[in-house]
C-alpha positions as CSV (number, residue, x, y, z in Angstrom):
1,M,0.0,0.0,0.0
2,M,1.3,3.5,-0.7
3,V,0.0,7.0,-0.3
4,R,-0.2,9.0,-3.5
5,N,-0.3,12.8,-3.8
6,K,-4.0,13.5,-4.4
7,K,-3.3,16.4,-6.8
8,N,-1.8,14.0,-9.3
9,H,-4.3,11.2,-8.7
10,F,-5.6,10.8,-12.2
11,P,-4.8,8.3,-14.9
12,I,-2.3,8.9,-17.7
13,V,-3.0,7.1,-20.9
14,C,-0.2,6.3,-23.3
15,V,-1.6,5.9,-26.8
16,G,0.9,4.2,-29.1
17,G,0.7,4.0,-32.9
18,S,2.6,3.7,-36.1
19,A,1.2,3.2,-39.6
20,G,-2.5,3.9,-39.5
21,G,-2.3,4.9,-35.8
22,L,-3.1,8.6,-36.4
23,E,-6.4,7.8,-37.9
24,A,-7.2,5.4,-35.1
25,F,-6.3,8.0,-32.4
26,Q,-8.4,10.6,-34.2
27,K,-11.4,8.2,-33.9
28,L,-10.6,7.6,-30.2
29,L,-10.5,11.4,-29.6
30,Q,-13.8,12.0,-31.4
31,N,-15.5,9.7,-28.9
32,L,-14.1,11.2,-25.8
33,S,-15.5,14.1,-23.8
34,P,-13.4,17.3,-23.5
35,T,-13.1,16.5,-19.8
36,P,-12.3,12.8,-19.6
37,G,-10.6,13.0,-16.3
38,M,-7.3,11.7,-17.7
39,A,-4.2,12.9,-19.6
40,F,-3.2,11.4,-22.9
41,V,0.4,11.0,-24.2
42,F,0.4,10.1,-27.9
43,I,3.6,8.3,-28.9
44,M,3.7,8.0,-32.7
45,H,6.5,6.7,-35.0
46,L,7.6,9.8,-36.8
47,S,10.2,10.6,-39.4
48,P,13.2,12.0,-37.6
49,T,13.6,14.8,-40.0
50,A,10.1,15.8,-41.2
51,K,8.1,18.5,-39.4
52,S,5.2,17.1,-37.5
53,I,1.7,18.5,-38.0
54,L,0.2,16.1,-35.4
55,P,-0.9,18.8,-33.0
56,E,-2.8,20.6,-35.7
57,L,-4.5,17.4,-36.9
58,L,-5.4,16.2,-33.4
59,S,-6.7,19.6,-32.3
60,K,-9.4,19.3,-34.9
61,Q,-10.8,16.2,-33.2
62,T,-11.0,17.3,-29.6
63,K,-11.6,20.3,-27.4
64,M,-8.9,19.2,-25.1
65,Q,-5.7,21.2,-25.2
66,V,-3.1,19.5,-27.5
67,R,0.5,20.2,-26.7
68,V,3.9,19.2,-28.1
69,V,6.0,17.7,-25.4
70,K,8.8,19.9,-24.2
71,N,11.4,19.0,-21.6
72,N,10.1,19.0,-18.0
73,I,6.6,19.9,-19.1
74,P,4.1,19.0,-16.3
75,V,1.3,16.6,-17.2
76,N,-2.1,18.1,-16.6
77,I,-5.5,16.4,-16.6
78,N,-7.7,16.7,-19.7
79,C,-4.8,17.5,-22.0
80,V,-3.2,15.6,-24.9
81,Y,0.6,15.5,-25.3
82,V,2.3,14.6,-28.5
83,I,5.9,13.3,-28.8
84,P,8.2,15.5,-31.0
85,P,10.1,13.9,-33.9
86,N,13.5,12.3,-33.3
87,T,13.0,12.0,-29.5
88,N,12.2,9.6,-26.7
89,I,10.2,10.7,-23.7
90,V,9.7,9.4,-20.1
91,I,7.6,10.5,-17.2
92,S,9.1,11.4,-13.8
93,N,7.5,13.2,-10.9
94,D,4.5,13.9,-13.2
95,K,6.7,15.7,-15.7
96,L,7.6,14.6,-19.2
97,I,11.4,14.4,-19.9
98,V,12.6,14.6,-23.4
99,S,15.9,13.0,-24.7
100,P,17.3,12.6,-28.2
101,Q,16.5,9.5,-30.1
102,K,19.4,7.0,-29.8
103,A,21.0,5.0,-32.6
104,G,19.7,1.5,-33.2
105,K,16.2,0.1,-32.9
106,H,13.7,2.9,-32.0
107,M,11.0,1.7,-29.6
108,P,9.5,5.0,-28.2
109,I,6.3,3.4,-27.0
110,D,8.0,0.7,-24.9
111,Y,10.4,3.4,-23.7
112,F,7.6,5.6,-22.4
113,L,5.3,2.8,-21.1
114,N,8.1,1.4,-18.9
115,S,8.5,4.8,-17.3
116,L,4.8,5.2,-17.0
117,A,4.4,1.9,-15.2
118,A,7.1,2.8,-12.7
119,A,5.8,6.3,-12.1
120,K,2.0,5.8,-12.0
121,E,1.6,2.1,-11.2
122,S,-2.2,1.3,-11.4
123,L,-2.9,4.8,-12.8
124,G,-1.0,4.0,-16.0
125,I,-3.0,2.9,-19.0
126,A,-1.7,1.6,-22.3
127,V,-3.5,1.8,-25.6
128,I,-1.8,0.1,-28.6
129,L,-3.3,1.1,-32.0
130,S,-2.6,0.4,-35.6
131,G,1.1,0.0,-36.6
132,T,3.8,-2.2,-37.9
133,G,6.4,-4.0,-35.7
134,E,6.2,-4.9,-32.0
135,D,6.7,-1.5,-30.3
136,G,4.4,-1.4,-27.2
137,T,4.5,-5.1,-26.5
138,I,7.1,-4.9,-23.7
139,G,5.5,-1.8,-22.4
140,V,2.1,-3.4,-22.1
141,E,3.6,-6.1,-19.9
142,A,5.2,-3.5,-17.7
143,I,1.8,-1.7,-17.3
144,K,0.1,-4.9,-16.3
145,S,2.8,-5.9,-13.9
146,A,2.3,-2.5,-12.2
147,G,-1.4,-3.0,-11.9
148,G,-2.5,-0.8,-14.8
149,I,-5.0,-1.4,-17.6
150,S,-4.2,-2.2,-21.3
151,F,-6.1,-2.0,-24.6
152,A,-5.3,-3.1,-28.1
153,Q,-7.1,-2.2,-31.3
154,T,-9.0,-5.0,-33.1
155,Q,-7.4,-6.5,-36.2
156,E,-10.5,-5.7,-38.3
157,S,-10.4,-2.0,-37.5
158,A,-6.6,-1.5,-37.7
159,K,-5.0,-0.6,-41.0
160,F,-1.8,-2.4,-39.9
161,G,-2.4,-5.1,-37.2
162,D,1.2,-6.0,-36.2
163,M,1.5,-3.8,-33.1
164,P,-1.9,-4.5,-31.5
165,A,-1.6,-8.2,-32.4
166,S,1.8,-8.5,-30.8
167,A,0.6,-6.8,-27.6
168,A,-2.5,-9.0,-27.4
169,A,-0.4,-12.1,-27.9
170,T,1.3,-11.5,-24.5
171,G,-2.0,-12.3,-22.8
172,K,-1.6,-9.0,-20.9
173,V,-4.2,-7.0,-22.8
174,D,-7.4,-6.4,-20.9
175,F,-9.5,-5.3,-23.9
176,V,-9.2,-5.7,-27.7
177,L,-11.7,-3.2,-29.2
178,T,-12.2,-0.6,-31.9
179,P,-10.9,2.9,-31.1
180,A,-14.5,4.1,-30.5
181,K,-15.1,1.3,-28.0
182,I,-11.8,1.9,-26.3
183,A,-13.0,5.5,-25.7
184,Y,-16.2,4.1,-24.2
185,E,-14.2,1.9,-21.8
186,L,-12.0,4.8,-20.8
187,K,-15.1,6.8,-20.0
188,F,-16.2,4.0,-17.7
189,F,-12.9,3.8,-15.9
190,S,-12.6,7.6,-15.5
191,S,-16.0,7.6,-13.7
192,H,-14.9,4.9,-11.3
193,A,-14.6,6.1,-7.7
194,Y,-10.9,5.1,-7.6
195,F,-10.1,7.5,-10.5
196,S,-12.5,10.1,-9.3
197,V,-10.8,10.8,-6.0
198,Q,-9.3,14.0,-7.3
199,K,-11.7,16.1,-9.3
200,T,-9.4,18.5,-11.1
201,G,-10.3,21.0,-13.7
202,A,-8.4,21.6,-16.9
203,D,-6.6,24.5,-15.2
204,G,-5.2,22.1,-12.6
205,N,-7.3,23.5,-9.6
206,D,-8.6,21.0,-7.1
207,S,-12.4,20.9,-6.7
208,E,-13.1,17.8,-4.6
209,T,-11.2,15.2,-2.7
210,D,-11.9,12.1,-0.7
211,A,-9.3,11.3,2.0
212,S,-10.4,7.7,2.4
213,A,-9.2,6.9,-1.2
214,D,-5.6,7.3,-0.2
215,R,-5.9,4.0,1.7
216,I,-6.9,2.0,-1.3
217,P,-4.2,-0.5,-2.4
218,L,-2.9,0.4,-5.8
219,K,-1.9,-3.0,-7.0
220,G,-4.3,-5.2,-8.9
221,L,-6.9,-2.6,-9.5
222,S,-7.6,-3.6,-13.0
223,G,-8.3,-7.2,-12.0
224,I,-10.7,-6.2,-9.3
225,I,-12.6,-3.9,-11.7
226,E,-12.8,-6.6,-14.3
227,L,-14.1,-9.1,-11.7
228,V,-16.8,-6.7,-10.6
229,R,-17.8,-6.0,-14.2
230,R,-18.2,-9.7,-14.9
């Protein structure tokens, strides 16, 4: 059991995608409210040299604020953060840390998910969307080991099914759904009492707290929720 700072007691969702992942993430955003009670970090495989227009494209699909990740930027609730080209990012002390992309195999989704699992434990959520390769597979396992929740896109709805299929093959994915249905499930989890301990507006101001929730064990939450749902 551990006590968590209530101000930062909200889920952080890592959405990973490669080829076809942008379209899938747009569909997910279209089905989310502007105040989902979560923060979203979109890790996309990008050309290291091309200028990214992801923020502009995503801003058209949501009323949430969309930001390009800058070094040491705080993660705020009801915001979308987009990885810059040619970088890796991690989360530490509820801030996003940027480092240059290293030589060799580039696995930015795994890289971030491993840090998210360590930093947020059961408040970490992984969503693996359309893409080629296996990036996200190791990260999903880390999220589940920390007590978090994981999603993968269905093969039928993904333009490229390698990434979600690889993640699902681990047996660590809780839900295999279309992007729209993933959004629905995220709405369900965000309304759960455990995630609603800290009601925080988009400006980061506290509006409601429940002191008893600090005593809830953080490990194994996703298993308990799934058992109750069944």
